mmCIF file as gemmi writes it, N, C-alpha and C atoms, coordinates in Angstrom:
data_model
loop_
_atom_site.group_PDB
_atom_site.id
_atom_site.type_symbol
_atom_site.label_atom_id
_atom_site.label_alt_id
_atom_site.label_comp_id
_atom_site.label_asym_id
_atom_site.label_entity_id
_atom_site.label_seq_id
_atom_site.pdbx_PDB_ins_code
_atom_site.Cartn_x
_atom_site.Cartn_y
_atom_site.Cartn_z
_atom_site.occupancy
_atom_site.B_iso_or_equiv
_atom_site.pdbx_formal_charge
_atom_site.auth_seq_id
_atom_site.auth_asym_id
_atom_site.pdbx_PDB_model_num
ATOM 1 N N . VAL Axp A 1 ? -22.676 -6.387 -4.988 1 0 ? 1 A 1
ATOM 2 C CA . VAL Axp A 1 ? -21.453 -7.21 -5.649 1 0 ? 1 A 1
ATOM 3 C C . VAL Axp A 1 ? -21.386 -8.471 -4.801 1 0 ? 1 A 1
ATOM 4 N N . PRO Axp A 2 ? -21.439 -9.812 -6.052 1 0 ? 2 A 1
ATOM 5 C CA . PRO Axp A 2 ? -21.38 -9.373 -7.207 1 0 ? 2 A 1
ATOM 6 C C . PRO Axp A 2 ? -22.492 -10.062 -8.058 1 0 ? 2 A 1
ATOM 7 N N . ASP Axp A 3 ? -23.608 -9.58 -6.592 1 0 ? 3 A 1
ATOM 8 C CA . ASP Axp A 3 ? -25.135 -9.933 -7.134 1 0 ? 3 A 1
ATOM 9 C C . ASP Axp A 3 ? -25.81 -9.124 -8.449 1 0 ? 3 A 1
ATOM 10 N N . HIS Axp A 4 ? -25.551 -8.097 -8.953 1 0 ? 4 A 1
ATOM 11 C CA . HIS Axp A 4 ? -25.761 -7.381 -9.905 1 0 ? 4 A 1
ATOM 12 C C . HIS Axp A 4 ? -24.553 -7.227 -10.821 1 0 ? 4 A 1
ATOM 13 N N . ILE Axp A 5 ? -23.113 -7.289 -10.61 1 0 ? 5 A 1
ATOM 14 C CA . ILE Axp A 5 ? -22.391 -7.118 -11.171 1 0 ? 5 A 1
ATOM 15 C C . ILE Axp A 5 ? -20.867 -7.148 -9.898 1 0 ? 5 A 1
ATOM 16 N N . SER Axp A 6 ? -20.146 -7.879 -11.181 1 0 ? 6 A 1
ATOM 17 C CA . SER Axp A 6 ? -19.01 -8.555 -10.867 1 0 ? 6 A 1
ATOM 18 C C . SER Axp A 6 ? -17.845 -7.343 -10.83 1 0 ? 6 A 1
ATOM 19 N N . VAL Axp A 7 ? -16.929 -7.33 -9.525 1 0 ? 7 A 1
ATOM 20 C CA . VAL Axp A 7 ? -15.609 -5.93 -9.699 1 0 ? 7 A 1
ATOM 21 C C . VAL Axp A 7 ? -14.532 -6.779 -9.857 1 0 ? 7 A 1
ATOM 22 N N . THR Axp A 8 ? -13.781 -6.329 -10.48 1 0 ? 8 A 1
ATOM 23 C CA . THR Axp A 8 ? -12.292 -7.377 -10.68 1 0 ? 8 A 1
ATOM 24 C C . THR Axp A 8 ? -10.94 -6.221 -10.713 1 0 ? 8 A 1
ATOM 25 N N . GLY Axp A 9 ? -9.899 -6.586 -10.355 1 0 ? 9 A 1
ATOM 26 C CA . GLY Axp A 9 ? -9.248 -5.552 -9.256 1 0 ? 9 A 1
ATOM 27 C C . GLY Axp A 9 ? -8.019 -6.004 -10.165 1 0 ? 9 A 1
ATOM 28 N N . PHE Axp A 10 ? -6.998 -5.594 -9.992 1 0 ? 10 A 1
ATOM 29 C CA . PHE Axp A 10 ? -5.159 -5.412 -10.903 1 0 ? 10 A 1
ATOM 30 C C . PHE Axp A 10 ? -4.515 -5.356 -9.986 1 0 ? 10 A 1
ATOM 31 N N . ASP Axp A 11 ? -3.646 -6.27 -9.762 1 0 ? 11 A 1
ATOM 32 C CA . ASP Axp A 11 ? -2.327 -6.598 -8.817 1 0 ? 11 A 1
ATOM 33 C C . ASP Axp A 11 ? -2.384 -6.805 -7.524 1 0 ? 11 A 1
ATOM 34 N N . ASP Axp A 12 ? -3.182 -7.506 -7.384 1 0 ? 12 A 1
ATOM 35 C CA . ASP Axp A 12 ? -3.717 -8.824 -6.302 1 0 ? 12 A 1
ATOM 36 C C . ASP Axp A 12 ? -2.778 -7.862 -4.565 1 0 ? 12 A 1
ATOM 37 N N . LEU Axp A 13 ? -3.268 -6.394 -4.345 1 0 ? 13 A 1
ATOM 38 C CA . LEU Axp A 13 ? -2.946 -6.574 -2.977 1 0 ? 13 A 1
ATOM 39 C C . LEU Axp A 13 ? -3.483 -6.626 -1.964 1 0 ? 13 A 1
ATOM 40 N N . THR Axp A 14 ? -2.705 -6.51 -0.679 1 0 ? 14 A 1
ATOM 41 C CA . THR Axp A 14 ? -3.331 -7.35 0.346 1 0 ? 14 A 1
ATOM 42 C C . THR Axp A 14 ? -4.351 -6.412 0.937 1 0 ? 14 A 1
ATOM 43 N N . LEU Axp A 15 ? -4.713 -5.484 0.179 1 0 ? 15 A 1
ATOM 44 C CA . LEU Axp A 15 ? -5.936 -4.762 0.416 1 0 ? 15 A 1
ATOM 45 C C . LEU Axp A 15 ? -6.946 -5.766 0.014 1 0 ? 15 A 1
ATOM 46 N N . ALA Axp A 16 ? -7.029 -6.254 -0.875 1 0 ? 16 A 1
ATOM 47 C CA . ALA Axp A 16 ? -8.308 -7.415 -1.648 1 0 ? 16 A 1
ATOM 48 C C . ALA Axp A 16 ? -9.164 -8.1 -0.395 1 0 ? 16 A 1
ATOM 49 N N . THR Axp A 17 ? -8.042 -8.76 -0.044 1 0 ? 17 A 1
ATOM 50 C CA . THR Axp A 17 ? -8.089 -9.772 0.777 1 0 ? 17 A 1
ATOM 51 C C . THR Axp A 17 ? -8.898 -8.652 2.203 1 0 ? 17 A 1
ATOM 52 N N . ALA Axp A 18 ? -9.244 -7.981 2.183 1 0 ? 18 A 1
ATOM 53 C CA . ALA Axp A 18 ? -9.403 -6.908 3.968 1 0 ? 18 A 1
ATOM 54 C C . ALA Axp A 18 ? -10.825 -6.439 3.296 1 0 ? 18 A 1
ATOM 55 N N . LEU Axp A 19 ? -11.449 -6.765 2.221 1 0 ? 19 A 1
ATOM 56 C CA . LEU Axp A 19 ? -13.033 -6.274 2.002 1 0 ? 19 A 1
ATOM 57 C C . LEU Axp A 19 ? -13.802 -6.845 1.881 1 0 ? 19 A 1
ATOM 58 N N . GLU Axp A 20 ? -14.476 -6.891 2.199 1 0 ? 20 A 1
ATOM 59 C CA . GLU Axp A 20 ? -16.376 -7.955 1.929 1 0 ? 20 A 1
ATOM 60 C C . GLU Axp A 20 ? -17.186 -7.219 1.3 1 0 ? 20 A 1
ATOM 61 N N . PRO Axp A 21 ? -17.153 -8.348 -0.216 1 0 ? 21 A 1
ATOM 62 C CA . PRO Axp A 21 ? -16.358 -9.294 -0.445 1 0 ? 21 A 1
ATOM 63 C C . PRO Axp A 21 ? -15.622 -9.333 -0.79 1 0 ? 21 A 1
ATOM 64 N N . GLU Axp A 22 ? -14.42 -10.073 -0.467 1 0 ? 22 A 1
ATOM 65 C CA . GLU Axp A 22 ? -12.937 -9.806 -1.08 1 0 ? 22 A 1
ATOM 66 C C . GLU Axp A 22 ? -13.166 -10.016 -2.324 1 0 ? 22 A 1
ATOM 67 N N . LEU Axp A 23 ? -12.244 -9.422 -3.47 1 0 ? 23 A 1
ATOM 68 C CA . LEU Axp A 23 ? -12.067 -8.679 -4.634 1 0 ? 23 A 1
ATOM 69 C C . LEU Axp A 23 ? -11.542 -9.711 -5.598 1 0 ? 23 A 1
ATOM 70 N N . THR Axp A 24 ? -11.692 -10.288 -6.357 1 0 ? 24 A 1
ATOM 71 C CA . THR Axp A 24 ? -11.719 -10.787 -7.459 1 0 ? 24 A 1
ATOM 72 C C . THR Axp A 24 ? -10.117 -10.501 -7.973 1 0 ? 24 A 1
ATOM 73 N N . THR Axp A 25 ? -8.537 -10.317 -8.299 1 0 ? 25 A 1
ATOM 74 C CA . THR Axp A 25 ? -8.023 -9.658 -8.867 1 0 ? 25 A 1
ATOM 75 C C . THR Axp A 25 ? -7.234 -9.976 -10.102 1 0 ? 25 A 1
ATOM 76 N N . VAL Axp A 26 ? -6.124 -10.042 -10.655 1 0 ? 26 A 1
ATOM 77 C CA . VAL Axp A 26 ? -5.367 -10.807 -11.08 1 0 ? 26 A 1
ATOM 78 C C . VAL Axp A 26 ? -4.127 -9.999 -10.614 1 0 ? 26 A 1
ATOM 79 N N . ALA Axp A 27 ? -3.126 -11.538 -10.916 1 0 ? 27 A 1
ATOM 80 C CA . ALA Axp A 27 ? -1.767 -11.451 -9.683 1 0 ? 27 A 1
ATOM 81 C C . ALA Axp A 27 ? -0.528 -11.387 -10.939 1 0 ? 27 A 1
ATOM 82 N N . LEU Axp A 28 ? 0.075 -9.811 -10.907 1 0 ? 28 A 1
ATOM 83 C CA . LEU Axp A 28 ? 1.281 -10.32 -11.277 1 0 ? 28 A 1
ATOM 84 C C . LEU Axp A 28 ? 2.835 -10.114 -10.319 1 0 ? 28 A 1
ATOM 85 N N . PRO Axp A 29 ? 3.614 -10.781 -11.101 1 0 ? 29 A 1
ATOM 86 C CA . PRO Axp A 29 ? 5.108 -11.299 -10.851 1 0 ? 29 A 1
ATOM 87 C C . PRO Axp A 29 ? 6.133 -9.625 -10.055 1 0 ? 29 A 1
ATOM 88 N N . ALA Axp A 30 ? 5.368 -8.51 -9.473 1 0 ? 30 A 1
ATOM 89 C CA . ALA Axp A 30 ? 5.323 -7.501 -8.895 1 0 ? 30 A 1
ATOM 90 C C . ALA Axp A 30 ? 7.443 -7.503 -9.057 1 0 ? 30 A 1
ATOM 91 N N . GLU Axp A 31 ? 8.107 -8.032 -9.036 1 0 ? 31 A 1
ATOM 92 C CA . GLU Axp A 31 ? 10.252 -8.069 -8.648 1 0 ? 31 A 1
ATOM 93 C C . GLU Axp A 31 ? 10.593 -8.353 -10.185 1 0 ? 31 A 1
ATOM 94 N N . ARG Axp A 32 ? 9.32 -9.238 -10.932 1 0 ? 32 A 1
ATOM 95 C CA . ARG Axp A 32 ? 9.983 -8.989 -12.307 1 0 ? 32 A 1
ATOM 96 C C . ARG Axp A 32 ? 9.4 -7.59 -13.095 1 0 ? 32 A 1
ATOM 97 N N . VAL Axp A 33 ? 8.168 -7.375 -13.103 1 0 ? 33 A 1
ATOM 98 C CA . VAL Axp A 33 ? 7.49 -5.861 -13.319 1 0 ? 33 A 1
ATOM 99 C C . VAL Axp A 33 ? 8.599 -4.876 -12.982 1 0 ? 33 A 1
ATOM 100 N N . GLY Axp A 34 ? 9.192 -5.173 -11.753 1 0 ? 34 A 1
ATOM 101 C CA . GLY Axp A 34 ? 10.131 -3.927 -11.829 1 0 ? 34 A 1
ATOM 102 C C . GLY Axp A 34 ? 11.628 -4.331 -12.56 1 0 ? 34 A 1
ATOM 103 N N . GLU Axp A 35 ? 12.325 -5.623 -12.535 1 0 ? 35 A 1
ATOM 104 C CA . GLU Axp A 35 ? 13.022 -5.526 -13.5 1 0 ? 35 A 1
ATOM 105 C C . GLU Axp A 35 ? 13.13 -5.447 -14.732 1 0 ? 35 A 1
ATOM 106 N N . ARG Axp A 36 ? 11.847 -5.582 -15.541 1 0 ? 36 A 1
ATOM 107 C CA . ARG Axp A 36 ? 11.284 -5.707 -16.344 1 0 ? 36 A 1
ATOM 108 C C . ARG Axp A 36 ? 11.571 -3.419 -16.951 1 0 ? 36 A 1
ATOM 109 N N . GLY Axp A 37 ? 11.138 -3.254 -15.996 1 0 ? 37 A 1
ATOM 110 C CA . GLY Axp A 37 ? 10.912 -1.589 -16.205 1 0 ? 37 A 1
ATOM 111 C C . GLY Axp A 37 ? 12.043 -1 -16.044 1 0 ? 37 A 1
ATOM 112 N N . MET Axp A 38 ? 12.991 -1.333 -14.969 1 0 ? 38 A 1
ATOM 113 C CA . MET Axp A 38 ? 14.049 -0.732 -15.129 1 0 ? 38 A 1
ATOM 114 C C . MET Axp A 38 ? 14.783 -1.113 -15.785 1 0 ? 38 A 1
ATOM 115 N N . SER Axp A 39 ? 15.479 -2.221 -16.373 1 0 ? 39 A 1
ATOM 116 C CA . SER Axp A 39 ? 16.103 -2.509 -17.853 1 0 ? 39 A 1
ATOM 117 C C . SER Axp A 39 ? 15.544 -1.587 -18.855 1 0 ? 39 A 1
ATOM 118 N N . ALA Axp A 40 ? 14.001 -1.619 -19.363 1 0 ? 40 A 1
ATOM 119 C CA . ALA Axp A 40 ? 13.93 -0.882 -19.98 1 0 ? 40 A 1
ATOM 120 C C . ALA Axp A 40 ? 13.69 0.372 -20.244 1 0 ? 40 A 1
ATOM 121 N N . LEU Axp A 41 ? 14.01 1.169 -18.716 1 0 ? 41 A 1
ATOM 122 C CA . LEU Axp A 41 ? 15.11 2.497 -18.541 1 0 ? 41 A 1
ATOM 123 C C . LEU Axp A 41 ? 16.45 2.37 -18.926 1 0 ? 41 A 1
ATOM 124 N N . ILE Axp A 42 ? 17.101 2.007 -18.942 1 0 ? 42 A 1
ATOM 125 C CA . ILE Axp A 42 ? 18.274 1.69 -18.957 1 0 ? 42 A 1
ATOM 126 C C . ILE Axp A 42 ? 18.908 1.676 -20.852 1 0 ? 42 A 1
ATOM 127 N N . THR Axp A 43 ? 18.087 1.057 -21.11 1 0 ? 43 A 1
ATOM 128 C CA . THR Axp A 43 ? 17.847 0.744 -22.496 1 0 ? 43 A 1
ATOM 129 C C . THR Axp A 43 ? 17.537 1.856 -23.188 1 0 ? 43 A 1
ATOM 130 N N . ALA Axp A 44 ? 16.632 1.95 -22.625 1 0 ? 44 A 1
ATOM 131 C CA . ALA Axp A 44 ? 16.027 3.439 -22.891 1 0 ? 44 A 1
ATOM 132 C C . ALA Axp A 44 ? 17.079 5.276 -22.9 1 0 ? 44 A 1
ATOM 133 N N . LEU Axp A 45 ? 17.292 4.961 -21.8 1 0 ? 45 A 1
ATOM 134 C CA . LEU Axp A 45 ? 18.624 6.362 -21.563 1 0 ? 45 A 1
ATOM 135 C C . LEU Axp A 45 ? 20.056 5.836 -22.527 1 0 ? 45 A 1
ATOM 136 N N . ALA Axp A 46 ? 19.965 4.647 -22.642 1 0 ? 46 A 1
ATOM 137 C CA . ALA Axp A 46 ? 21.237 4.25 -24.091 1 0 ? 46 A 1
ATOM 138 C C . ALA Axp A 46 ? 20.816 4.598 -25.127 1 0 ? 46 A 1
ATOM 139 N N . GLY Axp A 47 ? 19.86 5.248 -25.584 1 0 ? 47 A 1
ATOM 140 C CA . GLY Axp A 47 ? 19.633 5.419 -26.819 1 0 ? 47 A 1
ATOM 141 C C . GLY Axp A 47 ? 18.86 3.552 -27.92 1 0 ? 47 A 1
ATOM 142 N N . GLY Axp A 48 ? 18.698 3.252 -27.055 1 0 ? 48 A 1
ATOM 143 C CA . GLY Axp A 48 ? 18.315 1.772 -27.52 1 0 ? 48 A 1
ATOM 144 C C . GLY Axp A 48 ? 16.564 1.945 -27.268 1 0 ? 48 A 1
ATOM 145 N N . ARG Axp A 49 ? 16.247 0.562 -27.657 1 0 ? 49 A 1
ATOM 146 C CA . ARG Axp A 49 ? 14.879 0.586 -27.887 1 0 ? 49 A 1
ATOM 147 C C . ARG Axp A 49 ? 14.202 -1.009 -27.09 1 0 ? 49 A 1
ATOM 148 N N . PRO Axp A 50 ? 13.575 -0.927 -25.723 1 0 ? 50 A 1
ATOM 149 C CA . PRO Axp A 50 ? 13.354 -1.805 -24.564 1 0 ? 50 A 1
ATOM 150 C C . PRO Axp A 50 ? 12.954 -3.348 -25.597 1 0 ? 50 A 1
ATOM 151 N N . PRO Axp A 51 ? 13.451 -4.354 -25.68 1 0 ? 51 A 1
ATOM 152 C CA . PRO Axp A 51 ? 12.552 -5.323 -25.912 1 0 ? 51 A 1
ATOM 153 C C . PRO Axp A 51 ? 11.317 -5.231 -25.626 1 0 ? 51 A 1
ATOM 154 N N . ALA Axp A 52 ? 10.077 -5.906 -26.536 1 0 ? 52 A 1
ATOM 155 C CA . ALA Axp A 52 ? 8.881 -6.166 -25.799 1 0 ? 52 A 1
ATOM 156 C C . ALA Axp A 52 ? 8.839 -7.958 -25.329 1 0 ? 52 A 1
ATOM 157 N N . GLY Axp A 53 ? 7.895 -8.294 -24.559 1 0 ? 53 A 1
ATOM 158 C CA . GLY Axp A 53 ? 7.537 -9.492 -23.836 1 0 ? 53 A 1
ATOM 159 C C . GLY Axp A 53 ? 6.169 -9.374 -22.93 1 0 ? 53 A 1
ATOM 160 N N . ASP Axp A 54 ? 6.385 -10.634 -22.979 1 0 ? 54 A 1
ATOM 161 C CA . ASP Axp A 54 ? 4.687 -10.82 -21.899 1 0 ? 54 A 1
ATOM 162 C C . ASP Axp A 54 ? 5.48 -10.963 -20.722 1 0 ? 54 A 1
ATOM 163 N N . LEU Axp A 55 ? 4.485 -10.939 -19 1 0 ? 55 A 1
ATOM 164 C CA . LEU Axp A 55 ? 4.645 -11.337 -18.101 1 0 ? 55 A 1
ATOM 165 C C . LEU Axp A 55 ? 4.097 -12.57 -18.001 1 0 ? 55 A 1
ATOM 166 N N . PRO Axp A 56 ? 3.647 -13.435 -16.67 1 0 ? 56 A 1
ATOM 167 C CA . PRO Axp A 56 ? 2.885 -14.28 -16.881 1 0 ? 56 A 1
ATOM 168 C C . PRO Axp A 56 ? 1.907 -13.659 -16.024 1 0 ? 56 A 1
ATOM 169 N N . VAL Axp A 57 ? 0.689 -14.124 -15.308 1 0 ? 57 A 1
ATOM 170 C CA . VAL Axp A 57 ? -0.261 -13.497 -14.505 1 0 ? 57 A 1
ATOM 171 C C . VAL Axp A 57 ? -1.473 -14.669 -14.308 1 0 ? 57 A 1
ATOM 172 N N . ARG Axp A 58 ? -2.044 -14.459 -13.317 1 0 ? 58 A 1
ATOM 173 C CA . ARG Axp A 58 ? -2.707 -15.311 -12.628 1 0 ? 58 A 1
ATOM 174 C C . ARG Axp A 58 ? -3.806 -14.74 -12.247 1 0 ? 58 A 1
ATOM 175 N N . LEU Axp A 59 ? -5.63 -15.23 -12.42 1 0 ? 59 A 1
ATOM 176 C CA . LEU Axp A 59 ? -5.883 -14.893 -11.985 1 0 ? 59 A 1
ATOM 177 C C . LEU Axp A 59 ? -6.819 -15.187 -10.531 1 0 ? 59 A 1
ATOM 178 N N . VAL Axp A 60 ? -6.741 -14.68 -9.762 1 0 ? 60 A 1
ATOM 179 C CA . VAL Axp A 60 ? -7.219 -15.076 -8.819 1 0 ? 60 A 1
ATOM 180 C C . VAL Axp A 60 ? -8.485 -14.869 -7.905 1 0 ? 60 A 1
ATOM 181 N N . PRO Axp A 61 ? -9.527 -15.63 -8.498 1 0 ? 61 A 1
ATOM 182 C CA . PRO Axp A 61 ? -10.837 -15.567 -8.409 1 0 ? 61 A 1
ATOM 183 C C . PRO Axp A 61 ? -11.303 -15.565 -6.457 1 0 ? 61 A 1
ATOM 184 N N . ARG Axp A 62 ? -12.022 -14.953 -6.548 1 0 ? 62 A 1
ATOM 185 C CA . ARG Axp A 62 ? -13.082 -14.201 -5.273 1 0 ? 62 A 1
ATOM 186 C C . ARG Axp A 62 ? -14.433 -14.123 -4.855 1 0 ? 62 A 1
ATOM 187 N N . GLY Axp A 63 ? -14.757 -13.672 -4.311 1 0 ? 63 A 1
ATOM 188 C CA . GLY Axp A 63 ? -16.722 -13.282 -3.914 1 0 ? 63 A 1
ATOM 189 C C . GLY Axp A 63 ? -17.064 -11.707 -4.677 1 0 ? 63 A 1
ATOM 190 N N . SER Axp A 64 ? -15.816 -11.422 -5.584 1 0 ? 64 A 1
ATOM 191 C CA . SER Axp A 64 ? -16.575 -9.969 -6.027 1 0 ? 64 A 1
ATOM 192 C C . SER Axp A 64 ? -17.232 -10.722 -6.923 1 0 ? 64 A 1
ATOM 193 N N . THR Axp A 65 ? -16.446 -11.858 -7.869 1 0 ? 65 A 1
ATOM 194 C CA . THR Axp A 65 ? -17.178 -12.275 -8.8 1 0 ? 65 A 1
ATOM 195 C C . THR Axp A 65 ? -18.198 -13.136 -8.781 1 0 ? 65 A 1
ATOM 196 N N . ALA Axp A 66 ? -18.853 -12.969 -9.821 1 0 ? 66 A 1
ATOM 197 C CA . ALA Axp A 66 ? -19.861 -14.777 -9.985 1 0 ? 66 A 1
ATOM 198 C C . ALA Axp A 66 ? -19.95 -14.741 -11.037 1 0 ? 66 A 1
ATOM 199 N N . PRO Axp A 67 ? -21.261 -16.147 -11.893 1 0 ? 67 A 1
ATOM 200 C CA . PRO Axp A 67 ? -21.24 -16.43 -13.085 1 0 ? 67 A 1
ATOM 201 C C . PRO Axp A 67 ? -22.103 -15.425 -13.335 1 0 ? 67 A 1
ATOM 202 N N . PRO Axp A 68 ? -21.978 -15.103 -15.447 1 0 ? 68 A 1
ATOM 203 C CA . PRO Axp A 68 ? -22.932 -14.268 -15.329 1 0 ? 68 A 1
ATOM 204 C C . PRO Axp A 68 ? -24.88 -15.213 -15.187 1 0 ? 68 A 1
ATOM 205 N N . PRO Axp A 69 ? -25.202 -14.54 -15.438 1 0 ? 69 A 1
ATOM 206 C CA . PRO Axp A 69 ? -26.846 -15.095 -14.97 1 0 ? 69 A 1
ATOM 207 C C . PRO Axp A 69 ? -26.937 -16.016 -15.74 1 0 ? 69 A 1
ATOM 208 N N . ALA Axp A 70 ? -28.045 -16.728 -15.952 1 0 ? 70 A 1
ATOM 209 C CA . ALA Axp A 70 ? -28.624 -17.29 -16.82 1 0 ? 70 A 1
ATOM 210 C C . ALA Axp A 70 ? -29.808 -17.04 -18.214 1 0 ? 70 A 1
ATOM 211 N N . ARG Axp A 71 ? -30.076 -16.977 -19.127 1 0 ? 71 A 1
ATOM 212 C CA . ARG Axp A 71 ? -30.767 -16.739 -19.429 1 0 ? 71 A 1
ATOM 213 C C . ARG Axp A 71 ? -32.02 -17.137 -19.927 1 0 ? 71 A 1
């Protein structure tokens, strides 16, 4: 990694920077994920349908990914 294959993680945990090479990850707003999940649960328990929606994510490039090889 990344000479032959690129590896990407999800959630940008602190562990991502403890690896060698450091892991490229997708970071998400954990607090907003929790808020949205709790709101959806309360709505579902009340018989409603939770609204759909997106949350912002951010790519955090690190050493575990490389550009594709030139052909």
